CHARMM internal coordinates of N, CA and C (Angstrom, degrees):
IC EDIT
DIST 1 N 1 CA 1.4424
DIST 1 CA 1 C 1.5326
ANGL 1 N 1 CA 1 C 108.49
DIST 1 C 2 N 1.3118
ANGL 1 CA 1 C 2 N 115.45
DIHE 1 N 1 CA 1 C 2 N 141.61
DIST 2 N 2 CA 1.4560
ANGL 1 C 2 N 2 CA 120.09
DIHE 1 CA 1 C 2 N 2 CA 177.28
DIST 2 CA 2 C 1.5234
ANGL 2 N 2 CA 2 C 109.62
DIHE 1 C 2 N 2 CA 2 C -74.79
DIST 2 C 3 N 1.3184
ANGL 2 CA 2 C 3 N 115.39
DIHE 2 N 2 CA 2 C 3 N 133.00
DIST 3 N 3 CA 1.4538
ANGL 2 C 3 N 3 CA 122.00
DIHE 2 CA 2 C 3 N 3 CA 175.66
DIST 3 CA 3 C 1.5235
ANGL 3 N 3 CA 3 C 109.15
DIHE 2 C 3 N 3 CA 3 C -101.36
DIST 3 C 4 N 1.3149
ANGL 3 CA 3 C 4 N 116.75
DIHE 3 N 3 CA 3 C 4 N -44.89
DIST 4 N 4 CA 1.4648
ANGL 3 C 4 N 4 CA 122.56
DIHE 3 CA 3 C 4 N 4 CA 177.62
DIST 4 CA 4 C 1.5319
ANGL 4 N 4 CA 4 C 107.84
DIHE 3 C 4 N 4 CA 4 C -115.46
DIST 4 C 5 N 1.3031
ANGL 4 CA 4 C 5 N 115.50
DIHE 4 N 4 CA 4 C 5 N 106.31
DIST 5 N 5 CA 1.4616
ANGL 4 C 5 N 5 CA 120.81
DIHE 4 CA 4 C 5 N 5 CA -178.64
DIST 5 CA 5 C 1.5324
ANGL 5 N 5 CA 5 C 110.60
DIHE 4 C 5 N 5 CA 5 C -72.26
DIST 5 C 6 N 1.3184
ANGL 5 CA 5 C 6 N 116.89
DIHE 5 N 5 CA 5 C 6 N -35.34
DIST 6 N 6 CA 1.4674
ANGL 5 C 6 N 6 CA 120.58
DIHE 5 CA 5 C 6 N 6 CA -177.98
DIST 6 CA 6 C 1.5259
ANGL 6 N 6 CA 6 C 112.41
DIHE 5 C 6 N 6 CA 6 C -58.38
DIST 6 C 7 N 1.3390
ANGL 6 CA 6 C 7 N 116.63
DIHE 6 N 6 CA 6 C 7 N -36.32
DIST 7 N 7 CA 1.4643
ANGL 6 C 7 N 7 CA 120.85
DIHE 6 CA 6 C 7 N 7 CA -177.62
DIST 7 CA 7 C 1.5232
ANGL 7 N 7 CA 7 C 112.53
DIHE 6 C 7 N 7 CA 7 C -119.98
DIST 7 C 8 N 1.3190
ANGL 7 CA 7 C 8 N 116.56
DIHE 7 N 7 CA 7 C 8 N 13.82
DIST 8 N 8 CA 1.4700
ANGL 7 C 8 N 8 CA 123.17
DIHE 7 CA 7 C 8 N 8 CA 175.93
DIST 8 CA 8 C 1.5279
ANGL 8 N 8 CA 8 C 112.52
DIHE 7 C 8 N 8 CA 8 C 53.70
DIST 8 C 9 N 1.3393
ANGL 8 CA 8 C 9 N 116.06
DIHE 8 N 8 CA 8 C 9 N 46.29
DIST 9 N 9 CA 1.4628
ANGL 8 C 9 N 9 CA 121.75
DIHE 8 CA 8 C 9 N 9 CA 178.70
DIST 9 CA 9 C 1.5263
ANGL 9 N 9 CA 9 C 108.28
DIHE 8 C 9 N 9 CA 9 C -94.90
DIST 9 C 10 N 1.3141
ANGL 9 CA 9 C 10 N 115.58
DIHE 9 N 9 CA 9 C 10 N 126.82
DIST 10 N 10 CA 1.4570
ANGL 9 C 10 N 10 CA 121.09
DIHE 9 CA 9 C 10 N 10 CA -178.42
DIST 10 CA 10 C 1.5247
ANGL 10 N 10 CA 10 C 111.07
DIHE 9 C 10 N 10 CA 10 C -105.69
DIST 10 C 11 N 1.3307
ANGL 10 CA 10 C 11 N 115.36
DIHE 10 N 10 CA 10 C 11 N 172.38
DIST 11 N 11 CA 1.4634
ANGL 10 C 11 N 11 CA 120.30
DIHE 10 CA 10 C 11 N 11 CA 174.46
DIST 11 CA 11 C 1.5274
ANGL 11 N 11 CA 11 C 109.91
DIHE 10 C 11 N 11 CA 11 C -58.77
DIST 11 C 12 N 1.3034
ANGL 11 CA 11 C 12 N 116.45
DIHE 11 N 11 CA 11 C 12 N -38.53
DIST 12 N 12 CA 1.4684
ANGL 11 C 12 N 12 CA 121.50
DIHE 11 CA 11 C 12 N 12 CA 179.22
DIST 12 CA 12 C 1.5314
ANGL 12 N 12 CA 12 C 110.32
DIHE 11 C 12 N 12 CA 12 C -61.29
DIST 12 C 13 N 1.3220
ANGL 12 CA 12 C 13 N 116.94
DIHE 12 N 12 CA 12 C 13 N -39.92
DIST 13 N 13 CA 1.4639
ANGL 12 C 13 N 13 CA 121.24
DIHE 12 CA 12 C 13 N 13 CA 177.72
DIST 13 CA 13 C 1.5318
ANGL 13 N 13 CA 13 C 110.89
DIHE 12 C 13 N 13 CA 13 C -64.19
DIST 13 C 14 N 1.3203
ANGL 13 CA 13 C 14 N 116.29
DIHE 13 N 13 CA 13 C 14 N -38.63
DIST 14 N 14 CA 1.4641
ANGL 13 C 14 N 14 CA 120.42
DIHE 13 CA 13 C 14 N 14 CA 178.25
DIST 14 CA 14 C 1.5202
ANGL 14 N 14 CA 14 C 109.76
DIHE 13 C 14 N 14 CA 14 C -66.25
DIST 14 C 15 N 1.3220
ANGL 14 CA 14 C 15 N 117.68
DIHE 14 N 14 CA 14 C 15 N -41.85
DIST 15 N 15 CA 1.4608
ANGL 14 C 15 N 15 CA 121.12
DIHE 14 CA 14 C 15 N 15 CA 177.91
DIST 15 CA 15 C 1.5281
ANGL 15 N 15 CA 15 C 110.59
DIHE 14 C 15 N 15 CA 15 C -60.46
DIST 15 C 16 N 1.3217
ANGL 15 CA 15 C 16 N 117.29
DIHE 15 N 15 CA 15 C 16 N -41.65
DIST 16 N 16 CA 1.4629
ANGL 15 C 16 N 16 CA 121.16
DIHE 15 CA 15 C 16 N 16 CA 177.93
DIST 16 CA 16 C 1.5275
ANGL 16 N 16 CA 16 C 110.55
DIHE 15 C 16 N 16 CA 16 C -63.38
DIST 16 C 17 N 1.3323
ANGL 16 CA 16 C 17 N 116.42
DIHE 16 N 16 CA 16 C 17 N -41.52
DIST 17 N 17 CA 1.4612
ANGL 16 C 17 N 17 CA 120.62
DIHE 16 CA 16 C 17 N 17 CA -179.82
DIST 17 CA 17 C 1.5256
ANGL 17 N 17 CA 17 C 111.16
DIHE 16 C 17 N 17 CA 17 C -65.77
DIST 17 C 18 N 1.3267
ANGL 17 CA 17 C 18 N 117.09
DIHE 17 N 17 CA 17 C 18 N -38.29
DIST 18 N 18 CA 1.4696
ANGL 17 C 18 N 18 CA 120.70
DIHE 17 CA 17 C 18 N 18 CA 175.61
DIST 18 CA 18 C 1.5213
ANGL 18 N 18 CA 18 C 109.34
DIHE 17 C 18 N 18 CA 18 C -62.20
DIST 18 C 19 N 1.3167
ANGL 18 CA 18 C 19 N 116.73
DIHE 18 N 18 CA 18 C 19 N -39.84
DIST 19 N 19 CA 1.4560
ANGL 18 C 19 N 19 CA 121.25
DIHE 18 CA 18 C 19 N 19 CA 176.34
DIST 19 CA 19 C 1.5194
ANGL 19 N 19 CA 19 C 113.00
DIHE 18 C 19 N 19 CA 19 C -62.51
DIST 19 C 20 N 1.3273
ANGL 19 CA 19 C 20 N 116.33
DIHE 19 N 19 CA 19 C 20 N -24.99
DIST 20 N 20 CA 1.4663
ANGL 19 C 20 N 20 CA 121.87
DIHE 19 CA 19 C 20 N 20 CA 178.12
DIST 20 CA 20 C 1.5250
ANGL 20 N 20 CA 20 C 111.95
DIHE 19 C 20 N 20 CA 20 C -93.19
DIST 20 C 21 N 1.3393
ANGL 20 CA 20 C 21 N 116.04
DIHE 20 N 20 CA 20 C 21 N 6.37
DIST 21 N 21 CA 1.4601
ANGL 20 C 21 N 21 CA 119.31
DIHE 20 CA 20 C 21 N 21 CA 174.77
DIST 21 CA 21 C 1.5153
ANGL 21 N 21 CA 21 C 116.57
DIHE 20 C 21 N 21 CA 21 C 106.26
DIST 21 C 22 N 1.3135
ANGL 21 CA 21 C 22 N 118.54
DIHE 21 N 21 CA 21 C 22 N 2.13
DIST 22 N 22 CA 1.4644
ANGL 21 C 22 N 22 CA 119.72
DIHE 21 CA 21 C 22 N 22 CA 178.93
DIST 22 CA 22 C 1.5255
ANGL 22 N 22 CA 22 C 109.93
DIHE 21 C 22 N 22 CA 22 C -67.53
DIST 22 C 23 N 1.3177
ANGL 22 CA 22 C 23 N 116.23
DIHE 22 N 22 CA 22 C 23 N 126.33
DIST 23 N 23 CA 1.4607
ANGL 22 C 23 N 23 CA 120.16
DIHE 22 CA 22 C 23 N 23 CA 178.71
DIST 23 CA 23 C 1.5235
ANGL 23 N 23 CA 23 C 111.24
DIHE 22 C 23 N 23 CA 23 C -133.86
DIST 23 C 24 N 1.3229
ANGL 23 CA 23 C 24 N 115.92
DIHE 23 N 23 CA 23 C 24 N 9.56
DIST 24 N 24 CA 1.4631
ANGL 23 C 24 N 24 CA 120.82
DIHE 23 CA 23 C 24 N 24 CA 178.22
DIST 24 CA 24 C 1.5285
ANGL 24 N 24 CA 24 C 109.16
DIHE 23 C 24 N 24 CA 24 C -146.89
DIST 24 C 25 N 1.3051
ANGL 24 CA 24 C 25 N 115.25
DIHE 24 N 24 CA 24 C 25 N 161.51
DIST 25 N 25 CA 1.4684
ANGL 24 C 25 N 25 CA 119.73
DIHE 24 CA 24 C 25 N 25 CA 178.20
DIST 25 CA 25 C 1.5218
ANGL 25 N 25 CA 25 C 110.40
DIHE 24 C 25 N 25 CA 25 C -63.53
DIST 25 C 26 N 1.3184
ANGL 25 CA 25 C 26 N 117.92
DIHE 25 N 25 CA 25 C 26 N -38.12
DIST 26 N 26 CA 1.4636
ANGL 25 C 26 N 26 CA 119.18
DIHE 25 CA 25 C 26 N 26 CA -179.71
DIST 26 CA 26 C 1.5312
ANGL 26 N 26 CA 26 C 111.51
DIHE 25 C 26 N 26 CA 26 C -63.09
DIST 26 C 27 N 1.3248
ANGL 26 CA 26 C 27 N 117.11
DIHE 26 N 26 CA 26 C 27 N -41.86
DIST 27 N 27 CA 1.4717
ANGL 26 C 27 N 27 CA 119.86
DIHE 26 CA 26 C 27 N 27 CA 177.87
DIST 27 CA 27 C 1.5239
ANGL 27 N 27 CA 27 C 110.84
DIHE 26 C 27 N 27 CA 27 C -69.12
DIST 27 C 28 N 1.3181
ANGL 27 CA 27 C 28 N 115.68
DIHE 27 N 27 CA 27 C 28 N -38.43
DIST 28 N 28 CA 1.4577
ANGL 27 C 28 N 28 CA 120.50
DIHE 27 CA 27 C 28 N 28 CA 176.77
DIST 28 CA 28 C 1.5300
ANGL 28 N 28 CA 28 C 110.25
DIHE 27 C 28 N 28 CA 28 C -61.33
DIST 28 C 29 N 1.3105
ANGL 28 CA 28 C 29 N 116.62
DIHE 28 N 28 CA 28 C 29 N -40.64
DIST 29 N 29 CA 1.4677
ANGL 28 C 29 N 29 CA 121.37
DIHE 28 CA 28 C 29 N 29 CA 177.78
DIST 29 CA 29 C 1.5217
ANGL 29 N 29 CA 29 C 111.58
DIHE 28 C 29 N 29 CA 29 C -63.55
DIST 29 C 30 N 1.3338
ANGL 29 CA 29 C 30 N 116.14
DIHE 29 N 29 CA 29 C 30 N -39.93
DIST 30 N 30 CA 1.4639
ANGL 29 C 30 N 30 CA 119.91
DIHE 29 CA 29 C 30 N 30 CA 178.20
DIST 30 CA 30 C 1.5257
ANGL 30 N 30 CA 30 C 111.43
DIHE 29 C 30 N 30 CA 30 C -62.38
DIST 30 C 31 N 1.3303
ANGL 30 CA 30 C 31 N 116.24
DIHE 30 N 30 CA 30 C 31 N -40.00
DIST 31 N 31 CA 1.4610
ANGL 30 C 31 N 31 CA 120.79
DIHE 30 CA 30 C 31 N 31 CA -176.47
DIST 31 CA 31 C 1.5276
ANGL 31 N 31 CA 31 C 113.51
DIHE 30 C 31 N 31 CA 31 C -79.96
DIST 31 C 32 N 1.3424
ANGL 31 CA 31 C 32 N 117.49
DIHE 31 N 31 CA 31 C 32 N -31.04
DIST 32 N 32 CA 1.4679
ANGL 31 C 32 N 32 CA 119.92
DIHE 31 CA 31 C 32 N 32 CA -171.92
DIST 32 CA 32 C 1.5209
ANGL 32 N 32 CA 32 C 114.79
DIHE 31 C 32 N 32 CA 32 C -123.35
DIST 32 C 33 N 1.3077
ANGL 32 CA 32 C 33 N 118.51
DIHE 32 N 32 CA 32 C 33 N -11.10
DIST 33 N 33 CA 1.4716
ANGL 32 C 33 N 33 CA 124.51
DIHE 32 CA 32 C 33 N 33 CA -173.77
DIST 33 CA 33 C 1.5287
ANGL 33 N 33 CA 33 C 112.52
DIHE 32 C 33 N 33 CA 33 C 74.19
DIST 33 C 34 N 1.3135
ANGL 33 CA 33 C 34 N 117.10
DIHE 33 N 33 CA 33 C 34 N 5.30
DIST 34 N 34 CA 1.4614
ANGL 33 C 34 N 34 CA 122.70
DIHE 33 CA 33 C 34 N 34 CA 179.24
DIST 34 CA 34 C 1.5266
ANGL 34 N 34 CA 34 C 110.32
DIHE 33 C 34 N 34 CA 34 C -55.80
DIST 34 C 35 N 1.3201
ANGL 34 CA 34 C 35 N 116.53
DIHE 34 N 34 CA 34 C 35 N 134.08
DIST 35 N 35 CA 1.4528
ANGL 34 C 35 N 35 CA 121.80
DIHE 34 CA 34 C 35 N 35 CA 174.93
DIST 35 CA 35 C 1.5118
ANGL 35 N 35 CA 35 C 116.53
DIHE 34 C 35 N 35 CA 35 C 77.09
DIST 35 C 36 N 1.3168
ANGL 35 CA 35 C 36 N 117.42
DIHE 35 N 35 CA 35 C 36 N 4.22
DIST 36 N 36 CA 1.4607
ANGL 35 C 36 N 36 CA 119.32
DIHE 35 CA 35 C 36 N 36 CA -176.36
DIST 36 CA 36 C 1.5251
ANGL 36 N 36 CA 36 C 113.36
DIHE 35 C 36 N 36 CA 36 C -91.81
DIST 36 C 37 N 1.3163
ANGL 36 CA 36 C 37 N 117.80
DIHE 36 N 36 CA 36 C 37 N -4.92
DIST 37 N 37 CA 1.4618
ANGL 36 C 37 N 37 CA 121.24
DIHE 36 CA 36 C 37 N 37 CA 179.15
DIST 37 CA 37 C 1.5189
ANGL 37 N 37 CA 37 C 109.60
DIHE 36 C 37 N 37 CA 37 C -98.22
DIST 37 C 38 N 1.3160
ANGL 37 CA 37 C 38 N 117.92
DIHE 37 N 37 CA 37 C 38 N -82.30
DIST 38 N 38 CA 1.4692
ANGL 37 C 38 N 38 CA 120.74
DIHE 37 CA 37 C 38 N 38 CA -177.49
DIST 38 CA 38 C 1.5235
ANGL 38 N 38 CA 38 C 112.44
DIHE 37 C 38 N 38 CA 38 C -99.55
DIST 38 C 39 N 1.3367
ANGL 38 CA 38 C 39 N 117.54
DIHE 38 N 38 CA 38 C 39 N -24.21
DIST 39 N 39 CA 1.4588
ANGL 38 C 39 N 39 CA 121.65
DIHE 38 CA 38 C 39 N 39 CA 177.10
DIST 39 CA 39 C 1.5119
ANGL 39 N 39 CA 39 C 115.91
DIHE 38 C 39 N 39 CA 39 C 82.12
DIST 39 C 40 N 1.3154
ANGL 39 CA 39 C 40 N 118.09
DIHE 39 N 39 CA 39 C 40 N 0.42
DIST 40 N 40 CA 1.4718
ANGL 39 C 40 N 40 CA 121.24
DIHE 39 CA 39 C 40 N 40 CA -178.43
DIST 40 CA 40 C 1.5244
ANGL 40 N 40 CA 40 C 112.78
DIHE 39 C 40 N 40 CA 40 C -65.21
DIST 40 C 41 N 1.2949
ANGL 40 CA 40 C 41 N 118.36
DIHE 40 N 40 CA 40 C 41 N -20.28
DIST 41 N 41 CA 1.4594
ANGL 40 C 41 N 41 CA 122.35
DIHE 40 CA 40 C 41 N 41 CA -173.74
DIST 41 CA 41 C 1.5227
ANGL 41 N 41 CA 41 C 113.97
DIHE 40 C 41 N 41 CA 41 C -89.96
DIST 41 C 42 N 1.3136
ANGL 41 CA 41 C 42 N 118.54
DIHE 41 N 41 CA 41 C 42 N -10.76
DIST 42 N 42 CA 1.4607
ANGL 41 C 42 N 42 CA 119.98
DIHE 41 CA 41 C 42 N 42 CA -168.94
DIST 42 CA 42 C 1.5271
ANGL 42 N 42 CA 42 C 113.95
DIHE 41 C 42 N 42 CA 42 C -62.91
DIST 42 C 43 N 1.3043
ANGL 42 CA 42 C 43 N 118.47
DIHE 42 N 42 CA 42 C 43 N -36.34
DIST 43 N 43 CA 1.4640
ANGL 42 C 43 N 43 CA 119.75
DIHE 42 CA 42 C 43 N 43 CA 179.86
DIST 43 CA 43 C 1.5263
ANGL 43 N 43 CA 43 C 111.14
DIHE 42 C 43 N 43 CA 43 C -65.10
DIST 43 C 44 N 1.3226
ANGL 43 CA 43 C 44 N 116.38
DIHE 43 N 43 CA 43 C 44 N -47.86
DIST 44 N 44 CA 1.4621
ANGL 43 C 44 N 44 CA 120.35
DIHE 43 CA 43 C 44 N 44 CA 178.82
DIST 44 CA 44 C 1.5216
ANGL 44 N 44 CA 44 C 110.15
DIHE 43 C 44 N 44 CA 44 C -66.59
DIST 44 C 45 N 1.3087
ANGL 44 CA 44 C 45 N 117.41
DIHE 44 N 44 CA 44 C 45 N -40.37
DIST 45 N 45 CA 1.4654
ANGL 44 C 45 N 45 CA 121.37
DIHE 44 CA 44 C 45 N 45 CA 178.85
DIST 45 CA 45 C 1.5231
ANGL 45 N 45 CA 45 C 110.60
DIHE 44 C 45 N 45 CA 45 C -60.89
DIST 45 C 46 N 1.3092
ANGL 45 CA 45 C 46 N 117.32
DIHE 45 N 45 CA 45 C 46 N -38.93
DIST 46 N 46 CA 1.4571
ANGL 45 C 46 N 46 CA 121.40
DIHE 45 CA 45 C 46 N 46 CA 178.84
DIST 46 CA 46 C 1.5303
ANGL 46 N 46 CA 46 C 110.62
DIHE 45 C 46 N 46 CA 46 C -63.09
DIST 46 C 47 N 1.3167
ANGL 46 CA 46 C 47 N 117.05
DIHE 46 N 46 CA 46 C 47 N -40.13
DIST 47 N 47 CA 1.4632
ANGL 46 C 47 N 47 CA 121.28
DIHE 46 CA 46 C 47 N 47 CA 177.17
DIST 47 CA 47 C 1.5260
ANGL 47 N 47 CA 47 C 110.60
DIHE 46 C 47 N 47 CA 47 C -62.98
DIST 47 C 48 N 1.3163
ANGL 47 CA 47 C 48 N 116.63
DIHE 47 N 47 CA 47 C 48 N -46.42
DIST 48 N 48 CA 1.4654
ANGL 47 C 48 N 48 CA 121.26
DIHE 47 CA 47 C 48 N 48 CA -179.93
DIST 48 CA 48 C 1.5290
ANGL 48 N 48 CA 48 C 109.81
DIHE 47 C 48 N 48 CA 48 C -64.94
DIST 48 C 49 N 1.3098
ANGL 48 CA 48 C 49 N 117.11
DIHE 48 N 48 CA 48 C 49 N -41.24
DIST 49 N 49 CA 1.4560
ANGL 48 C 49 N 49 CA 121.64
DIHE 48 CA 48 C 49 N 49 CA 178.66
DIST 49 CA 49 C 1.5229
ANGL 49 N 49 CA 49 C 111.03
DIHE 48 C 49 N 49 CA 49 C -57.50
DIST 49 C 50 N 1.3131
ANGL 49 CA 49 C 50 N 116.90
DIHE 49 N 49 CA 49 C 50 N -47.37
DIST 50 N 50 CA 1.4620
ANGL 49 C 50 N 50 CA 120.60
DIHE 49 CA 49 C 50 N 50 CA -179.53
DIST 50 CA 50 C 1.5268
ANGL 50 N 50 CA 50 C 111.92
DIHE 49 C 50 N 50 CA 50 C -68.73
DIST 50 C 51 N 1.3244
ANGL 50 CA 50 C 51 N 118.00
DIHE 50 N 50 CA 50 C 51 N -36.20
DIST 51 N 51 CA 1.4640
ANGL 50 C 51 N 51 CA 120.49
DIHE 50 CA 50 C 51 N 51 CA 176.35
DIST 51 CA 51 C 1.5234
ANGL 51 N 51 CA 51 C 110.20
DIHE 50 C 51 N 51 CA 51 C -62.81
DIST 51 C 52 N 1.3246
ANGL 51 CA 51 C 52 N 116.65
DIHE 51 N 51 CA 51 C 52 N -44.15
DIST 52 N 52 CA 1.4655
ANGL 51 C 52 N 52 CA 120.26
DIHE 51 CA 51 C 52 N 52 CA -178.84
DIST 52 CA 52 C 1.5268
ANGL 52 N 52 CA 52 C 110.78
DIHE 51 C 52 N 52 CA 52 C -68.30
DIST 52 C 53 N 1.3012
ANGL 52 CA 52 C 53 N 117.29
DIHE 52 N 52 CA 52 C 53 N -38.55
DIST 53 N 53 CA 1.4664
ANGL 52 C 53 N 53 CA 121.44
DIHE 52 CA 52 C 53 N 53 CA -178.61
DIST 53 CA 53 C 1.5253
ANGL 53 N 53 CA 53 C 111.78
DIHE 52 C 53 N 53 CA 53 C -68.26
DIST 53 C 54 N 1.3167
ANGL 53 CA 53 C 54 N 117.29
DIHE 53 N 53 CA 53 C 54 N -28.14
DIST 54 N 54 CA 1.4661
ANGL 53 C 54 N 54 CA 121.62
DIHE 53 CA 53 C 54 N 54 CA -177.56
DIST 54 CA 54 C 1.5185
ANGL 54 N 54 CA 54 C 114.06
DIHE 53 C 54 N 54 CA 54 C -89.74
DIST 54 C 55 N 1.3237
ANGL 54 CA 54 C 55 N 117.46
DIHE 54 N 54 CA 54 C 55 N -5.10
DIST 55 N 55 CA 1.4707
ANGL 54 C 55 N 55 CA 120.82
DIHE 54 CA 54 C 55 N 55 CA 177.65
DIST 55 CA 55 C 1.5172
ANGL 55 N 55 CA 55 C 109.59
DIHE 54 C 55 N 55 CA 55 C -84.80
DIST 55 C 56 N 1.3252
ANGL 55 CA 55 C 56 N 116.59
DIHE 55 N 55 CA 55 C 56 N 139.91
DIST 56 N 56 CA 1.4736
ANGL 55 C 56 N 56 CA 119.15
DIHE 55 CA 55 C 56 N 56 CA 179.21
DIST 56 CA 56 C 1.5153
ANGL 56 N 56 CA 56 C 112.47
DIHE 55 C 56 N 56 CA 56 C -70.39
END
COOR INIT
IC SEED 1 N 1 CA 1 C
IC BUILD
């Protein structure tokens, strides 16, 4: 599912970024450009980020 439509960032992209060490929205933005256009996605992206980070 797309999380950031402006930059076509999906949940899968967030999972990959977590695998590369992303643990915050700012780091996620650096890796994927998520939230750097309109910013509407950051709340949902933060939820997905924490879900992915908490999975073994």
